[in-house]
C-alpha positions in Angstrom: 0.8 -4.6 52.7 4.3 -6.7 54.6 7.7 -4.6 53.9 9.8 -6.4 51.6 12.9 -8.9 52.3 15.4 -7.5 53.2 18.2 -10.0 54.8 19.7 -12.5 53.8 17.4 -15.2 55.6 14.2 -13.3 55.0 14.6 -13.6 51.7 15.4 -17.4 51.4 12.4 -17.7 53.9 10.8 -15.8 52.2 11.5 -16.6 48.4 10.4 -20.8 50.3 7.2 -19.8 51.5 6.2 -18.1 47.7 7.4 -21.2 46.1 5.6 -23.8 48.1 2.5 -21.5 48.0 2.7 -21.5 43.9 3.8 -25.4 44.6 0.4 -26.0 46.3 -1.4 -23.6 43.9 -0.1 -25.3 40.7 -1.5 -28.4 42.0 -4.9 -27.4 42.9 -4.6 -26.0 38.6 -4.5 -23.0 40.4 -2.3 -21.9 37.0 -2.7 -18.4 37.0 -2.0 -17.5 41.1 0.4 -19.8 40.5 2.7 -18.1 38.3 2.3 -15.5 40.2 4.1 -16.9 43.0 6.8 -17.9 41.1 7.6 -15.5 39.1 8.0 -13.8 42.6 10.5 -16.0 44.4 12.6 -16.3 40.9 12.6 -13.2 41.0 14.1 -12.6 44.3 16.2 -16.3 43.8 16.8 -16.6 40.2 17.3 -21.3 41.6 16.9 -23.7 38.5 14.7 -25.2 40.8 12.0 -22.5 40.8 12.5 -21.3 36.9 11.4 -24.7 36.5 8.7 -24.6 38.9 7.4 -21.4 36.5 7.9 -22.8 33.1 4.7 -26.0 33.8 2.7 -23.7 35.5 3.3 -20.9 32.7 2.8 -23.7 30.1 -0.2 -25.2 32.0 -1.9 -21.4 31.7 -0.4 -20.4 28.1 1.6 -23.1 26.9 3.0 -20.1 23.9 6.3 -17.9 23.6 6.1 -17.3 28.0 6.4 -21.1 28.4 8.7 -21.7 26.0 11.2 -19.3 27.4 11.5 -20.4 30.4 10.8 -23.5 30.1 14.0 -23.7 27.9 15.8 -21.4 30.7 14.7 -24.5 32.5 15.9 -27.5 30.8 19.4 -24.8 30.8 20.7 -24.7 33.7 18.9 -27.5 36.1 21.5 -30.1 36.1 18.6 -32.5 38.7 16.5 -32.9 36.7 15.2 -36.7 36.0 15.7 -38.1 33.1 11.5 -38.6 33.0 11.1 -35.1 34.3 13.5 -33.2 31.7 12.0 -35.4 28.7 8.4 -33.8 29.6 9.3 -30.5 29.8 10.8 -31.4 26.2 8.0 -32.4 25.0 6.1 -29.5 27.2 8.5 -27.3 25.5 8.1 -28.9 21.5 4.2 -28.5 22.1 5.0 -24.7 23.3 7.4 -24.0 20.0 4.1 -25.4 17.8 1.7 -23.0 19.0 4.1 -20.6 18.6 3.9 -21.6 14.7 0.6 -21.8 14.6 -0.8 -18.3 15.9 1.8 -15.9 14.4 -0.4 -14.3 12.1 0.1 -15.0 7.9 2.4 -12.2 5.9 0.0 -9.3 4.1 -0.2 -10.7 0.9 1.2 -8.0 -0.9 -0.4 -6.2 -4.1 0.8 -7.6 -7.5 1.0 -4.1 -9.5 0.1 -5.5 -13.4 3.3 -4.7 -15.8 2.2 -1.8 -17.6 1.6 -2.0 -21.7 3.3 0.6 -23.8 1.4 4.2 -22.7 -0.7 5.1 -26.2 0.2 8.1 -27.1 -1.9 11.0 -26.7 -3.0 14.2 -28.8 -4.3 17.1 -25.9 -8.3 17.5 -27.2 -7.1 21.4 -26.9 -5.2 21.1 -29.8 -7.4 19.0 -31.7 -10.2 21.2 -31.3 -8.3 24.5 -32.8 -6.5 22.3 -35.8 -10.1 21.4 -36.6 -11.4 24.8 -36.2 -8.8 26.9 -37.9 -8.3 24.1 -41.1 -12.4 24.8 -41.3 -12.3 28.6 -40.8 -9.1 29.0 -43.5 -11.4 26.7 -46.1 -14.1 28.4 -45.6 -12.2 31.8 -45.7 -10.3 30.5 -49.2 -13.7 29.6 -50.6 -14.9 33.4 -50.4 -12.0 35.0 -51.4 -11.9 32.8 -54.5 -15.3 33.6 -55.2 -14.6 37.4 -54.3 -11.3 37.8 -56.5 -13.2 35.6 -59.1 -16.4 37.9 -60.1 -13.6 41.1 -59.5 -14.5 43.9 -62.9 -17.8 42.4 -63.2 -21.2 44.1 -63.2 -22.9 44.9 -60.2 -26.1 45.5 -61.5 -28.5 42.7 -63.4 -29.9 45.1 -66.1 -27.4 46.9 -68.6 -26.2 49.7 -68.7 -23.2 49.1 -66.3 -23.2 51.2 -63.5 -20.8 49.4 -60.7 -18.8 46.5 -61.6 -17.1 44.9 -58.4 -13.7 45.8 -57.0 -12.9 42.5 -54.9 -9.7 41.4 -55.7 -7.7 43.1 -52.8 -10.1 42.4 -50.5 -10.4 38.5 -52.4 -6.4 38.4 -51.8 -6.3 39.6 -48.8 -9.3 36.2 -47.8 -7.2 33.2 -49.4 -4.4 35.3 -47.8 -5.4 34.5 -43.9 -7.5 31.4 -45.4 -4.5 30.0 -46.4 -2.3 30.8 -43.0 -5.6 29.5 -40.6 -4.6 25.9 -43.0 -1.4 25.3 -43.0 -1.5 26.7 -38.3 -4.7 24.1 -38.6 -2.4 21.0 -40.6 0.0 21.6 -38.1 -1.5 21.4 -35.1 -3.0 18.1 -36.2 0.6 16.9 -37.8 1.9 17.3 -34.6 3.4 13.8 -32.6 1.1 12.5 -30.4 2.3 13.2 -26.2 3.3 9.3 -24.6 1.6 9.7 -21.4 4.7 9.5 -18.9 5.6 6.1 -17.1 3.8 8.2 -13.7 0.4 8.6 -15.8 -0.1 5.6 -16.8 0.3 4.2 -13.8 -2.1 6.8 -11.8 -4.4 5.3 -14.7 -4.1 1.8 -14.0 -4.0 1.5 -10.6 -7.7 3.9 -10.6 -8.8 1.0 -12.2 -8.1 -1.4 -10.5 -10.9 -3.2 -7.4 -8.9 -4.5 -4.0 -10.8 -7.0 -2.5 -10.4 -9.2 0.1 -11.0 -9.2 3.4 -9.0 -9.9 6.5 -9.7 -12.4 8.8 -9.3 -12.3 12.2 
């Protein structure tokens, strides 16, 4: 591998050689190799004429962002361009910019979150189950206690003479009292205000039902 040029004269000679090779490659439509040679020359000497040669080659190779940058630099710095050359390069620049817009991917669509309706009040299932069970148990105790209370003092044997009588007042009163308490507790549980779902819970439920469709295009 040859050593890089060090003196000013060596640098000028190397720049001239690379620029000449790049122009020849460009004429032969070997645009990738032309870009390599002209870019190497431009790194050694950022001369406006070299950047214009590089801009032409880059445009022919790939008319996009890089070509647009070189063309802009060329048109801004090279005051020796003829009117015809300037118009040609301006046409290249316009086309390169248009191609940049074409290849930019469209922005991804935003996920549209639907407006949430007011969350319906929710009674916990455990409260409904427990309230219903207590109420049913209380009704059973009240009915049983009332019956026991009603037969207190009556004969417990079917045939006279009566040898044994019912003494069920205490048990009947206890059953009625317990049943009444159970009914009150069950009714309170069933009648408590329903708990309104929080916004976060409602949002999770709504998003859980969304079906996100579509596919990305390459």
